[in-house]
The first five atom37 places (N, CA, C, CB, O) and aatype in JSON, in Angstrom:
{
  "aatype": [12, 3, 0, 16, 16, 0, 11, 19, 0, 0, 7, 7, 1, 11, 0, 0, 6, 0, 1, 19, 1, 10, 10, 0, 7, 16, 7, 0, 9, 16, 19, 2, 7, 1, 14, 0, 3, 1, 18, 13, 14, 1, 7, 14, 10, 10, 16, 0, 9, 1, 5, 14, 10, 0, 0, 0, 7, 0, 6, 7, 1, 13, 3, 19, 19, 0, 3, 19, 1, 7, 7, 7, 19, 16, 7, 5, 0, 7, 0, 19, 1, 10, 7, 9, 0, 1, 0, 10, 10, 0, 10, 3, 0, 7, 10, 1, 15, 14, 10, 1, 11, 0, 7, 10, 10, 16, 1, 3, 14, 1, 6, 11, 6, 1, 11, 11, 18, 7, 8, 11, 1, 0, 1, 11, 7, 13, 5, 18, 15, 11, 1],
  "atom_mask": [
    [1, 1, 1, 1, 1],
    [1, 1, 1, 1, 1],
    [1, 1, 1, 1, 1],
    [1, 1, 1, 1, 1],
    [1, 1, 1, 1, 1],
    [1, 1, 1, 1, 1],
    [1, 1, 1, 1, 1],
    [1, 1, 1, 1, 1],
    [1, 1, 1, 1, 1],
    [1, 1, 1, 1, 1],
    [1, 1, 1, 0, 1],
    [1, 1, 1, 0, 1],
    [1, 1, 1, 1, 1],
    [1, 1, 1, 1, 1],
    [1, 1, 1, 1, 1],
    [1, 1, 1, 1, 1],
    [1, 1, 1, 1, 1],
    [1, 1, 1, 1, 1],
    [1, 1, 1, 1, 1],
    [1, 1, 1, 1, 1],
    [1, 1, 1, 1, 1],
    [1, 1, 1, 1, 1],
    [1, 1, 1, 1, 1],
    [1, 1, 1, 1, 1],
    [1, 1, 1, 0, 1],
    [1, 1, 1, 1, 1],
    [1, 1, 1, 0, 1],
    [1, 1, 1, 1, 1],
    [1, 1, 1, 1, 1],
    [1, 1, 1, 1, 1],
    [1, 1, 1, 1, 1],
    [1, 1, 1, 1, 1],
    [1, 1, 1, 0, 1],
    [1, 1, 1, 1, 1],
    [1, 1, 1, 1, 1],
    [1, 1, 1, 1, 1],
    [1, 1, 1, 1, 1],
    [1, 1, 1, 1, 1],
    [1, 1, 1, 1, 1],
    [1, 1, 1, 1, 1],
    [1, 1, 1, 1, 1],
    [1, 1, 1, 1, 1],
    [1, 1, 1, 0, 1],
    [1, 1, 1, 1, 1],
    [1, 1, 1, 1, 1],
    [1, 1, 1, 1, 1],
    [1, 1, 1, 1, 1],
    [1, 1, 1, 1, 1],
    [1, 1, 1, 1, 1],
    [1, 1, 1, 1, 1],
    [1, 1, 1, 1, 1],
    [1, 1, 1, 1, 1],
    [1, 1, 1, 1, 1],
    [1, 1, 1, 1, 1],
    [1, 1, 1, 1, 1],
    [1, 1, 1, 1, 1],
    [1, 1, 1, 0, 1],
    [1, 1, 1, 1, 1],
    [1, 1, 1, 1, 1],
    [1, 1, 1, 0, 1],
    [1, 1, 1, 1, 1],
    [1, 1, 1, 1, 1],
    [1, 1, 1, 1, 1],
    [1, 1, 1, 1, 1],
    [1, 1, 1, 1, 1],
    [1, 1, 1, 1, 1],
    [1, 1, 1, 1, 1],
    [1, 1, 1, 1, 1],
    [1, 1, 1, 1, 1],
    [1, 1, 1, 0, 1],
    [1, 1, 1, 0, 1],
    [1, 1, 1, 0, 1],
    [1, 1, 1, 1, 1],
    [1, 1, 1, 1, 1],
    [1, 1, 1, 0, 1],
    [1, 1, 1, 1, 1],
    [1, 1, 1, 1, 1],
    [1, 1, 1, 0, 1],
    [1, 1, 1, 1, 1],
    [1, 1, 1, 1, 1],
    [1, 1, 1, 1, 1],
    [1, 1, 1, 1, 1],
    [1, 1, 1, 0, 1],
    [1, 1, 1, 1, 1],
    [1, 1, 1, 1, 1],
    [1, 1, 1, 1, 1],
    [1, 1, 1, 1, 1],
    [1, 1, 1, 1, 1],
    [1, 1, 1, 1, 1],
    [1, 1, 1, 1, 1],
    [1, 1, 1, 1, 1],
    [1, 1, 1, 1, 1],
    [1, 1, 1, 1, 1],
    [1, 1, 1, 0, 1],
    [1, 1, 1, 1, 1],
    [1, 1, 1, 1, 1],
    [1, 1, 1, 1, 1],
    [1, 1, 1, 1, 1],
    [1, 1, 1, 1, 1],
    [1, 1, 1, 1, 1],
    [1, 1, 1, 1, 1],
    [1, 1, 1, 1, 1],
    [1, 1, 1, 0, 1],
    [1, 1, 1, 1, 1],
    [1, 1, 1, 1, 1],
    [1, 1, 1, 1, 1],
    [1, 1, 1, 1, 1],
    [1, 1, 1, 1, 1],
    [1, 1, 1, 1, 1],
    [1, 1, 1, 1, 1],
    [1, 1, 1, 1, 1],
    [1, 1, 1, 1, 1],
    [1, 1, 1, 1, 1],
    [1, 1, 1, 1, 1],
    [1, 1, 1, 1, 1],
    [1, 1, 1, 1, 1],
    [1, 1, 1, 1, 1],
    [1, 1, 1, 0, 1],
    [1, 1, 1, 1, 1],
    [1, 1, 1, 1, 1],
    [1, 1, 1, 1, 1],
    [1, 1, 1, 1, 1],
    [1, 1, 1, 1, 1],
    [1, 1, 1, 1, 1],
    [1, 1, 1, 0, 1],
    [1, 1, 1, 1, 1],
    [1, 1, 1, 1, 1],
    [1, 1, 1, 1, 1],
    [1, 1, 1, 1, 1],
    [1, 1, 1, 1, 1],
    [1, 1, 1, 1, 1]
  ],
  "atom_positions": [
    [[-21.79, 3.43, 35.22], [-20.98, 4.42, 34.54], [-21.91, 5.41, 33.84], [-20.0, 3.75, 33.52], [-22.83, 5.0, 33.13]],
    [[-21.7, 6.71, 34.04], [-22.49, 7.73, 33.37], [-21.63, 8.46, 32.34], [-23.08, 8.71, 34.4], [-20.47, 8.11, 32.12]],
    [[-22.2, 9.48, 31.72], [-21.5, 10.19, 30.64], [-20.21, 10.84, 31.12], [-22.41, 11.24, 30.03], [-19.29, 11.04, 30.33]],
    [[-20.14, 11.19, 32.42], [-18.93, 11.85, 32.91], [-17.77, 10.87, 33.06], [-19.21, 12.52, 34.25], [-16.61, 11.27, 33.04]],
    [[-18.08, 9.57, 33.2], [-17.01, 8.58, 33.35], [-16.84, 7.76, 32.08], [-17.3, 7.66, 34.53], [-16.3, 6.66, 32.12]],
    [[-17.31, 8.29, 30.95], [-17.16, 7.58, 29.69], [-15.69, 7.44, 29.35], [-17.91, 8.31, 28.56], [-14.89, 8.33, 29.62]],
    [[-15.34, 6.32, 28.76], [-13.96, 6.1, 28.33], [-13.81, 6.58, 26.89], [-13.56, 4.59, 28.45], [-14.6, 6.23, 26.02]],
    [[-12.77, 7.38, 26.67], [-12.51, 7.95, 25.35], [-11.18, 7.43, 24.85], [-12.52, 9.51, 25.38], [-10.21, 7.36, 25.61]],
    [[-11.12, 7.07, 23.58], [-9.87, 6.59, 22.98], [-9.84, 7.0, 21.52], [-9.72, 5.05, 23.13], [-10.88, 7.31, 20.92]],
    [[-8.65, 7.0, 20.95], [-8.47, 7.36, 19.54], [-7.93, 6.15, 18.78], [-7.51, 8.57, 19.39], [-7.19, 5.34, 19.32]],
    [[-8.31, 6.05, 17.51], [-7.8, 4.99, 16.66], [-7.51, 5.54, 15.28], [0.0, 0.0, 0.0], [-8.06, 6.57, 14.89]],
    [[-6.65, 4.87, 14.55], [-6.3, 5.32, 13.21], [-6.07, 4.16, 12.28], [0.0, 0.0, 0.0], [-5.69, 3.07, 12.71]],
    [[-6.3, 4.39, 11.0], [-6.02, 3.39, 9.97], [-5.93, 4.13, 8.66], [-7.13, 2.27, 9.93], [-6.85, 4.87, 8.3]],
    [[-4.82, 3.94, 7.93], [-4.57, 4.67, 6.68], [-4.69, 6.16, 6.95], [-5.56, 4.23, 5.57], [-3.95, 6.69, 7.79]],
    [[-5.59, 6.87, 6.27], [-5.71, 8.31, 6.47], [-6.86, 8.66, 7.4], [-5.9, 9.01, 5.13], [-7.16, 9.84, 7.58]],
    [[-7.51, 7.66, 7.99], [-8.68, 7.9, 8.83], [-8.29, 7.98, 10.3], [-9.72, 6.79, 8.63], [-7.42, 7.25, 10.77]],
    [[-8.96, 8.89, 11.02], [-8.74, 9.02, 12.46], [-10.1, 9.01, 13.14], [-7.95, 10.32, 12.8], [-11.03, 9.67, 12.69]],
    [[-10.2, 8.26, 14.24], [-11.47, 8.13, 14.96], [-11.3, 8.49, 16.42], [-12.03, 6.72, 14.81], [-10.29, 8.14, 17.04]],
    [[-12.29, 9.18, 16.98], [-12.4, 9.42, 18.42], [-13.6, 8.6, 18.87], [-12.57, 10.98, 18.77], [-14.7, 8.77, 18.35]],
    [[-13.38, 7.7, 19.82], [-14.42, 6.76, 20.24], [-14.73, 6.97, 21.71], [-13.98, 5.3, 19.97], [-13.82, 7.08, 22.54]],
    [[-16.02, 7.02, 22.05], [-16.46, 7.08, 23.44], [-17.26, 5.83, 23.76], [-17.3, 8.35, 23.73], [-18.14, 5.44, 22.99]],
    [[-16.97, 5.2, 24.9], [-17.73, 4.05, 25.38], [-18.6, 4.52, 26.54], [-16.78, 2.88, 25.83], [-18.1, 5.09, 27.51]],
    [[-19.88, 4.28, 26.43], [-20.83, 4.65, 27.47], [-21.6, 3.41, 27.9], [-21.8, 5.76, 26.98], [-21.83, 2.52, 27.08]],
    [[-21.98, 3.33, 29.15], [-22.83, 2.22, 29.6], [-24.14, 2.31, 28.84], [-23.06, 2.26, 31.17], [-24.73, 3.39, 28.75]],
    [[-24.6, 1.19, 28.3], [-25.82, 1.25, 27.49], [-26.25, -0.12, 27.01], [0.0, 0.0, 0.0], [-26.02, -1.13, 27.66]],
    [[-26.89, -0.12, 25.84], [-27.52, -1.33, 25.33], [-26.81, -1.94, 24.13], [-28.93, -1.03, 24.96], [-27.27, -2.96, 23.62]],
    [[-25.72, -1.35, 23.68], [-25.0, -1.92, 22.55], [-25.17, -1.16, 21.25], [0.0, 0.0, 0.0], [-24.75, -1.66, 20.2]],
    [[-25.76, 0.02, 21.28], [-25.94, 0.82, 20.07], [-24.59, 1.41, 19.64], [-26.98, 1.96, 20.3], [-23.83, 1.91, 20.47]],
    [[-24.31, 1.34, 18.34], [-23.07, 1.9, 17.81], [-23.45, 3.04, 16.86], [-22.21, 0.81, 17.07], [-24.17, 2.83, 15.89]],
    [[-22.96, 4.24, 17.16], [-23.25, 5.42, 16.36], [-21.94, 5.96, 15.79], [-23.98, 6.51, 17.2], [-20.98, 6.17, 16.52]],
    [[-21.93, 6.19, 14.47], [-20.73, 6.73, 13.81], [-21.13, 8.02, 13.11], [-20.12, 5.69, 12.8], [-22.01, 8.01, 12.24]],
    [[-20.49, 9.13, 13.49], [-20.79, 10.45, 12.92], [-22.29, 10.78, 12.97], [-20.28, 10.53, 11.48], [-22.85, 11.33, 12.03]],
    [[-22.92, 10.42, 14.09], [-24.33, 10.75, 14.28], [-25.31, 9.82, 13.59], [0.0, 0.0, 0.0], [-26.52, 10.05, 13.66]],
    [[-24.81, 8.79, 12.92], [-25.71, 7.84, 12.24], [-25.48, 6.44, 12.79], [-25.48, 7.86, 10.7], [-24.38, 6.15, 13.26]],
    [[-26.49, 5.58, 12.75], [-26.28, 4.2, 13.2], [-25.21, 3.53, 12.33], [-27.61, 3.39, 13.14], [-25.12, 3.79, 11.13]],
    [[-24.42, 2.67, 12.94], [-23.29, 2.06, 12.24], [-23.72, 1.27, 11.01], [-22.52, 1.15, 13.19], [-23.02, 1.26, 10.01]],
    [[-24.89, 0.59, 11.07], [-25.31, -0.21, 9.92], [-25.72, 0.66, 8.74], [-26.48, -1.12, 10.32], [-25.77, 0.18, 7.61]],
    [[-26.0, 1.95, 8.99], [-26.28, 2.86, 7.88], [-25.02, 3.56, 7.4], [-27.32, 3.89, 8.29], [-24.91, 3.91, 6.23]],
    [[-24.06, 3.75, 8.32], [-22.82, 4.44, 7.94], [-21.89, 3.53, 7.17], [-22.11, 4.98, 9.18], [-21.29, 3.93, 6.17]],
    [[-21.76, 2.27, 7.64], [-20.92, 1.28, 6.96], [-21.84, 0.32, 6.21], [-20.0, 0.51, 7.98], [-22.45, -0.55, 6.82]],
    [[-21.94, 0.46, 4.88], [-22.94, -0.3, 4.12], [-22.63, -1.79, 3.96], [-23.08, 0.31, 2.77], [-23.53, -2.58, 3.71]],
    [[-21.36, -2.18, 4.09], [-21.0, -3.58, 3.85], [-20.9, -4.35, 5.16], [-19.67, -3.67, 3.07], [-20.42, -3.82, 6.16]],
    [[-21.35, -5.6, 5.13], [-21.35, -6.45, 6.32], [-20.0, -6.65, 6.97], [0.0, 0.0, 0.0], [-19.9, -6.56, 8.2]],
    [[-18.93, -6.93, 6.2], [-17.63, -7.16, 6.84], [-17.12, -5.97, 7.64], [-16.61, -7.52, 5.79], [-16.39, -6.15, 8.61]],
    [[-17.5, -4.76, 7.26], [-17.07, -3.58, 8.0], [-17.77, -3.53, 9.35], [-17.36, -2.3, 7.2], [-17.16, -3.18, 10.36]],
    [[-19.06, -3.88, 9.38], [-19.79, -3.95, 10.64], [-19.21, -5.03, 11.55], [-21.28, -4.21, 10.39], [-19.08, -4.83, 12.76]],
    [[-18.88, -6.15, 10.96], [-18.27, -7.24, 11.73], [-16.94, -6.77, 12.33], [-18.05, -8.49, 10.85], [-16.62, -7.09, 13.47]],
    [[-16.17, -6.02, 11.55], [-14.87, -5.54, 12.02], [-15.02, -4.61, 13.22], [-14.13, -4.82, 10.9], [-14.26, -4.73, 14.18]],
    [[-15.99, -3.7, 13.18], [-16.1, -2.76, 14.29], [-16.7, -3.41, 15.54], [-16.94, -1.56, 13.89], [-16.53, -2.89, 16.64]],
    [[-17.38, -4.53, 15.37], [-17.92, -5.24, 16.54], [-16.93, -6.23, 17.14], [-19.19, -5.98, 16.16], [-17.14, -6.76, 18.23]],
    [[-15.84, -6.49, 16.43], [-14.85, -7.48, 16.85], [-14.28, -7.24, 18.25], [-13.72, -7.5, 15.87], [-14.22, -8.19, 19.03]],
    [[-13.87, -6.02, 18.61], [-13.31, -5.82, 19.96], [-14.32, -6.1, 21.06], [-12.81, -4.4, 20.1], [-13.96, -6.66, 22.11]],
    [[-15.58, -5.73, 20.84], [-16.61, -5.98, 21.84], [-16.84, -7.48, 22.01], [-17.93, -5.29, 21.45], [-17.04, -7.95, 23.13]],
    [[-16.8, -8.22, 20.9], [-16.97, -9.68, 20.97], [-15.79, -10.33, 21.67], [-17.14, -10.27, 19.57], [-15.98, -11.24, 22.48]],
    [[-14.57, -9.87, 21.37], [-13.38, -10.45, 21.99], [-13.36, -10.19, 23.5], [-12.12, -9.88, 21.35], [-12.85, -11.01, 24.26]],
    [[-13.92, -9.05, 23.92], [-13.94, -8.7, 25.34], [-15.17, -9.25, 26.05], [-13.88, -7.18, 25.51], [-15.28, -9.16, 27.27]],
    [[-16.11, -9.83, 25.28], [-17.34, -10.33, 25.87], [-18.22, -9.2, 26.38], [0.0, 0.0, 0.0], [-18.95, -9.36, 27.36]],
    [[-18.16, -8.05, 25.72], [-18.88, -6.87, 26.19], [-20.0, -6.46, 25.23], [-17.92, -5.71, 26.37], [-20.43, -5.31, 25.25]],
    [[-20.47, -7.37, 24.39], [-21.54, -7.03, 23.45], [-22.82, -6.74, 24.22], [-21.76, -8.18, 22.44], [-23.21, -7.49, 25.11]],
    [[-23.47, -5.63, 23.87], [-24.71, -5.27, 24.52], [-24.54, -4.55, 25.85], [0.0, 0.0, 0.0], [-25.54, -4.18, 26.47]],
    [[-23.31, -4.35, 26.31], [-23.09, -3.67, 27.59], [-22.73, -2.2, 27.43], [-21.99, -4.37, 28.35], [-22.9, -1.42, 28.37]],
    [[-22.24, -1.82, 26.25], [-21.8, -0.44, 26.04], [-22.4, 0.14, 24.77], [-20.28, -0.38, 25.97], [-22.61, -0.56, 23.78]],
    [[-22.67, 1.44, 24.83], [-23.0, 2.19, 23.63], [-21.69, 2.79, 23.13], [-24.09, 3.32, 23.92], [-20.88, 3.26, 23.92]],
    [[-21.49, 2.76, 21.82], [-20.28, 3.31, 21.21], [-20.67, 4.53, 20.4], [-19.56, 2.24, 20.32], [-21.55, 4.47, 19.54]],
    [[-20.01, 5.65, 20.68], [-20.21, 6.88, 19.91], [-18.87, 7.22, 19.28], [-20.77, 8.07, 20.8], [-17.91, 7.52, 19.99]],
    [[-18.8, 7.19, 17.95], [-17.54, 7.42, 17.25], [-17.66, 8.62, 16.32], [-17.13, 6.18, 16.45], [-18.68, 8.83, 15.68]],
    [[-16.58, 9.4, 16.28], [-16.48, 10.52, 15.36], [-15.27, 10.23, 14.47], [-16.34, 11.91, 16.12], [-14.15, 10.16, 14.96]],
    [[-15.5, 10.08, 13.18], [-14.43, 9.65, 12.26], [-14.23, 10.7, 11.18], [-14.77, 8.29, 11.62], [-15.19, 11.25, 10.65]],
    [[-12.96, 10.97, 10.87], [-12.61, 11.92, 9.82], [-11.53, 11.33, 8.93], [-12.14, 13.27, 10.44], [-10.66, 10.59, 9.4]],
    [[-11.58, 11.65, 7.65], [-10.52, 11.27, 6.71], [-10.63, 9.85, 6.19], [0.0, 0.0, 0.0], [-11.32, 9.01, 6.77]],
    [[-9.95, 9.6, 5.09], [-9.88, 8.26, 4.53], [-11.18, 7.81, 3.9], [0.0, 0.0, 0.0], [-12.11, 8.59, 3.7]],
    [[-11.22, 6.51, 3.58], [-12.42, 5.9, 2.99], [-13.12, 5.03, 4.02], [0.0, 0.0, 0.0], [-12.73, 5.0, 5.19]],
    [[-14.15, 4.33, 3.59], [-14.95, 3.57, 4.55], [-14.17, 2.44, 5.21], [-16.17, 3.01, 3.86], [-14.36, 2.18, 6.4]],
    [[-13.3, 1.76, 4.47], [-12.54, 0.66, 5.06], [-11.55, 1.18, 6.11], [-11.78, -0.11, 3.96], [-11.43, 0.6, 7.19]],
    [[-10.86, 2.25, 5.79], [-9.94, 2.84, 6.75], [-10.68, 3.37, 7.97], [0.0, 0.0, 0.0], [-10.2, 3.24, 9.09]],
    [[-11.85, 3.94, 7.76], [-12.63, 4.46, 8.88], [-13.11, 3.34, 9.78], [-13.82, 5.26, 8.37], [-13.1, 3.48, 11.0]],
    [[-13.52, 2.21, 9.19], [-13.94, 1.07, 10.0], [-12.77, 0.54, 10.83], [-14.51, -0.06, 9.11], [-12.95, 0.2, 12.0]],
    [[-11.6, 0.48, 10.24], [-10.41, 0.04, 10.98], [-10.05, 1.0, 12.1], [0.0, 0.0, 0.0], [-9.61, 0.57, 13.17]],
    [[-10.23, 2.3, 11.87], [-9.94, 3.3, 12.9], [-10.91, 3.17, 14.07], [-10.01, 4.72, 12.31], [-10.5, 3.26, 15.23]],
    [[-12.19, 2.96, 13.77], [-13.19, 2.78, 14.83], [-12.89, 1.52, 15.62], [-14.62, 2.72, 14.23], [-13.01, 1.51, 16.85]],
    [[-12.51, 0.45, 14.93], [-12.2, -0.82, 15.59], [-11.06, -0.65, 16.59], [-11.83, -1.89, 14.55], [-11.15, -1.12, 17.72]],
    [[-9.99, 0.03, 16.17], [-8.86, 0.25, 17.07], [-9.26, 1.16, 18.23], [-7.68, 0.86, 16.31], [-8.83, 0.94, 19.36]],
    [[-10.07, 2.17, 17.96], [-10.54, 3.06, 19.02], [-11.37, 2.34, 20.07], [0.0, 0.0, 0.0], [-11.21, 2.58, 21.26]],
    [[-12.26, 1.44, 19.63], [-13.08, 0.66, 20.56], [-12.19, -0.24, 21.41], [-14.13, -0.18, 19.8], [-12.38, -0.34, 22.62]],
    [[-11.21, -0.9, 20.77], [-10.3, -1.78, 21.51], [-9.52, -1.01, 22.57], [-9.33, -2.49, 20.55], [-9.36, -1.48, 23.7]],
    [[-9.03, 0.18, 22.22], [-8.27, 0.98, 23.17], [-9.15, 1.51, 24.3], [-7.59, 2.16, 22.45], [-8.7, 1.6, 25.45]],
    [[-10.41, 1.85, 24.0], [-11.32, 2.31, 25.04], [-11.65, 1.18, 26.01], [-12.6, 2.86, 24.42], [-11.73, 1.4, 27.22]],
    [[-11.84, -0.03, 25.49], [-12.08, -1.19, 26.36], [-10.88, -1.45, 27.25], [-12.39, -2.43, 25.52], [-11.03, -1.79, 28.42]],
    [[-9.69, -1.3, 26.7], [-8.47, -1.51, 27.47], [-8.34, -0.46, 28.58], [-7.23, -1.46, 26.55], [-7.89, -0.77, 29.69]],
    [[-8.73, 0.78, 28.29], [-8.7, 1.83, 29.31], [-9.71, 1.55, 30.41], [-8.98, 3.2, 28.68], [-9.5, 1.92, 31.57]],
    [[-10.8, 0.89, 30.05], [-11.84, 0.56, 31.02], [-11.41, -0.58, 31.93], [-13.13, 0.18, 30.29], [-11.64, -0.54, 33.14]],
    [[-10.78, -1.6, 31.35], [-10.37, -2.77, 32.12], [-9.05, -3.3, 31.57], [-11.47, -3.88, 32.08], [-9.0, -3.84, 30.46]],
    [[-7.98, -3.14, 32.34], [-6.64, -3.57, 31.9], [-6.55, -5.08, 31.76], [-5.57, -3.07, 32.88], [-5.64, -5.58, 31.08]],
    [[-7.44, -5.82, 32.37], [-7.44, -7.28, 32.26], [-7.83, -7.79, 30.89], [0.0, 0.0, 0.0], [-7.67, -8.97, 30.59]],
    [[-8.36, -6.9, 30.05], [-8.76, -7.29, 28.69], [-7.6, -7.27, 27.71], [-9.87, -6.38, 28.19], [-7.77, -7.63, 26.54]],
    [[-6.41, -6.86, 28.16], [-5.26, -6.76, 27.26], [-4.97, -8.08, 26.56], [-4.04, -6.3, 28.03], [-4.74, -8.1, 25.35]],
    [[-4.96, -9.17, 27.3], [-4.62, -10.47, 26.72], [-5.58, -10.91, 25.61], [-4.59, -11.52, 27.81], [-5.11, -11.25, 24.52]],
    [[-6.92, -10.93, 25.84], [-7.81, -11.34, 24.75], [-7.79, -10.39, 23.55], [-9.21, -11.46, 25.26], [-7.9, -10.83, 22.41]],
    [[-7.66, -9.09, 23.82], [-7.63, -8.13, 22.72], [-6.33, -8.27, 21.92], [-7.78, -6.69, 23.24], [-6.34, -8.19, 20.7]],
    [[-5.21, -8.48, 22.62], [-3.92, -8.66, 21.96], [-3.92, -9.95, 21.13], [-2.78, -8.68, 22.99], [-3.42, -9.98, 20.01]],
    [[-4.5, -11.02, 21.71], [-4.53, -12.31, 21.02], [-5.33, -12.23, 19.72], [-5.13, -13.38, 21.94], [-5.01, -12.89, 18.74]],
    [[-6.38, -11.4, 19.73], [-7.2, -11.21, 18.53], [-6.57, -10.22, 17.56], [-8.61, -10.74, 18.92], [-7.1, -9.99, 16.47]],
    [[-5.44, -9.61, 17.95], [-4.75, -8.67, 17.07], [-5.44, -7.33, 16.95], [0.0, 0.0, 0.0], [-5.34, -6.66, 15.92]],
    [[-6.14, -6.91, 18.0], [-6.96, -5.7, 17.93], [-6.28, -4.47, 18.51], [-8.25, -5.92, 18.63], [-6.82, -3.37, 18.41]],
    [[-5.1, -4.62, 19.12], [-4.44, -3.48, 19.75], [-3.31, -2.92, 18.91], [-3.91, -3.87, 21.09], [-2.69, -1.93, 19.29]],
    [[-3.04, -3.53, 17.77], [-1.94, -3.09, 16.92], [-2.47, -2.2, 15.8], [-1.18, -4.3, 16.34], [-3.39, -2.6, 15.08]],
    [[-1.9, -1.01, 15.67], [-2.31, -0.15, 14.56], [-1.65, -0.65, 13.29], [-1.94, 1.34, 14.83], [-0.44, -0.88, 13.27]],
    [[-2.43, -0.81, 12.24], [-1.9, -1.28, 10.97], [-1.06, -0.15, 10.36], [-3.06, -1.7, 9.99], [-1.6, 0.91, 10.04]],
    [[0.26, -0.36, 10.18], [1.13, 0.74, 9.75], [1.09, 1.03, 8.25], [2.53, 0.45, 10.15], [1.71, 1.99, 7.8]],
    [[0.38, 0.22, 7.48], [0.42, 0.39, 6.03], [-0.27, 1.68, 5.6], [-0.24, -0.81, 5.35], [-1.41, 1.94, 5.99]],
    [[0.42, 2.47, 4.81], [-0.11, 3.72, 4.29], [0.08, 3.73, 2.78], [0.59, 4.95, 4.94], [0.79, 2.89, 2.24]],
    [[-0.57, 4.67, 2.11], [-0.41, 4.79, 0.67], [1.0, 5.28, 0.36], [-1.47, 5.75, 0.07], [1.47, 6.26, 0.94]],
    [[1.67, 4.58, -0.55], [3.03, 4.97, -0.93], [2.96, 6.13, -1.93], [3.81, 3.76, -1.54], [2.09, 6.15, -2.8]],
    [[3.86, 7.07, -1.79], [3.79, 8.25, -2.65], [4.21, 7.92, -4.08], [4.67, 9.36, -2.09], [4.98, 6.98, -4.31]],
    [[3.7, 8.7, -5.04], [4.08, 8.56, -6.44], [5.49, 9.08, -6.62], [3.09, 9.31, -7.37], [5.85, 10.12, -6.07]],
    [[6.31, 8.34, -7.41], [7.68, 8.77, -7.68], [7.75, 9.43, -9.06], [8.67, 7.56, -7.61], [6.98, 9.1, -9.96]],
    [[8.66, 10.36, -9.21], [8.83, 11.01, -10.51], [9.41, 9.99, -11.49], [9.77, 12.27, -10.4], [10.17, 9.11, -11.09]],
    [[9.05, 10.1, -12.75], [9.51, 9.15, -13.76], [8.69, 7.87, -13.77], [0.0, 0.0, 0.0], [8.99, 6.94, -14.52]],
    [[7.64, 7.81, -12.95], [6.75, 6.66, -12.88], [5.32, 7.13, -13.01], [6.96, 5.87, -11.56], [4.99, 8.29, -12.76]],
    [[4.46, 6.17, -13.43], [3.04, 6.48, -13.53], [2.39, 6.54, -12.16], [2.33, 5.45, -14.41], [1.57, 7.41, -11.87]],
    [[2.77, 5.59, -11.32], [2.26, 5.52, -9.94], [3.45, 5.29, -9.03], [1.18, 4.36, -9.78], [4.58, 5.6, -9.4]],
    [[3.21, 4.76, -7.84], [4.3, 4.6, -6.88], [5.4, 3.68, -7.42], [3.76, 4.05, -5.56], [6.59, 3.97, -7.25]],
    [[5.02, 2.59, -8.05], [6.03, 1.64, -8.54], [5.94, 1.35, -10.03], [5.9, 0.37, -7.8], [6.93, 0.93, -10.63]],
    [[4.78, 1.58, -10.64], [4.61, 1.27, -12.05], [5.34, 2.31, -12.92], [3.11, 1.23, -12.41], [5.11, 3.51, -12.79]],
    [[6.19, 1.84, -13.77], [6.9, 2.76, -14.68], [6.08, 3.0, -15.93], [0.0, 0.0, 0.0], [5.01, 2.43, -16.11]],
    [[6.61, 3.87, -16.82], [5.95, 4.08, -18.09], [6.29, 2.92, -19.01], [6.38, 5.44, -18.73], [7.32, 2.28, -18.84]],
    [[5.42, 2.64, -19.98], [5.63, 1.52, -20.9], [6.85, 1.8, -21.77], [4.37, 1.28, -21.78], [7.02, 2.9, -22.3]],
    [[7.7, 0.78, -21.91], [8.93, 0.9, -22.69], [8.72, 0.24, -24.03], [10.14, 0.27, -21.94], [8.27, -0.9, -24.1]],
    [[9.06, 0.95, -25.09], [8.93, 0.4, -26.44], [10.32, 0.35, -27.06], [7.96, 1.25, -27.31], [10.98, 1.37, -27.21]],
    [[10.75, -0.86, -27.41], [12.1, -1.01, -27.98], [12.15, -0.46, -29.41], [12.53, -2.5, -27.97], [13.15, 0.12, -29.83]],
    [[11.07, -0.65, -30.14], [11.06, -0.19, -31.54], [9.91, 0.77, -31.79], [10.96, -1.37, -32.5], [9.74, 1.25, -32.91]]
  ]
}
């Protein structure tokens, strides 16, 4: 597989959106032009983005190039993870079962709830004083 046959997929989590390209390579993961271990400073985030490759048994076979916008680091890691899983699925439809079993093909629908009027935050009200 060369750059012209690279698999491209999109992923999202919270307010973050990722465009992921899978290229034949040695297993390097690049996020926004930087190595993933420098972009995502915490270990669990790196583990999360490598999860789809491990579930598919494709570690070290593909280079991942991701472009991520919006949200924070946790949301961005989740977006990259979903993008990698979808790109692997586009590459080989037989991977649907292991990826689905690991829960990697479902977009997490949880978003930030909006603040309501008459409240301090989405659900917290103002302090009530009886006297």
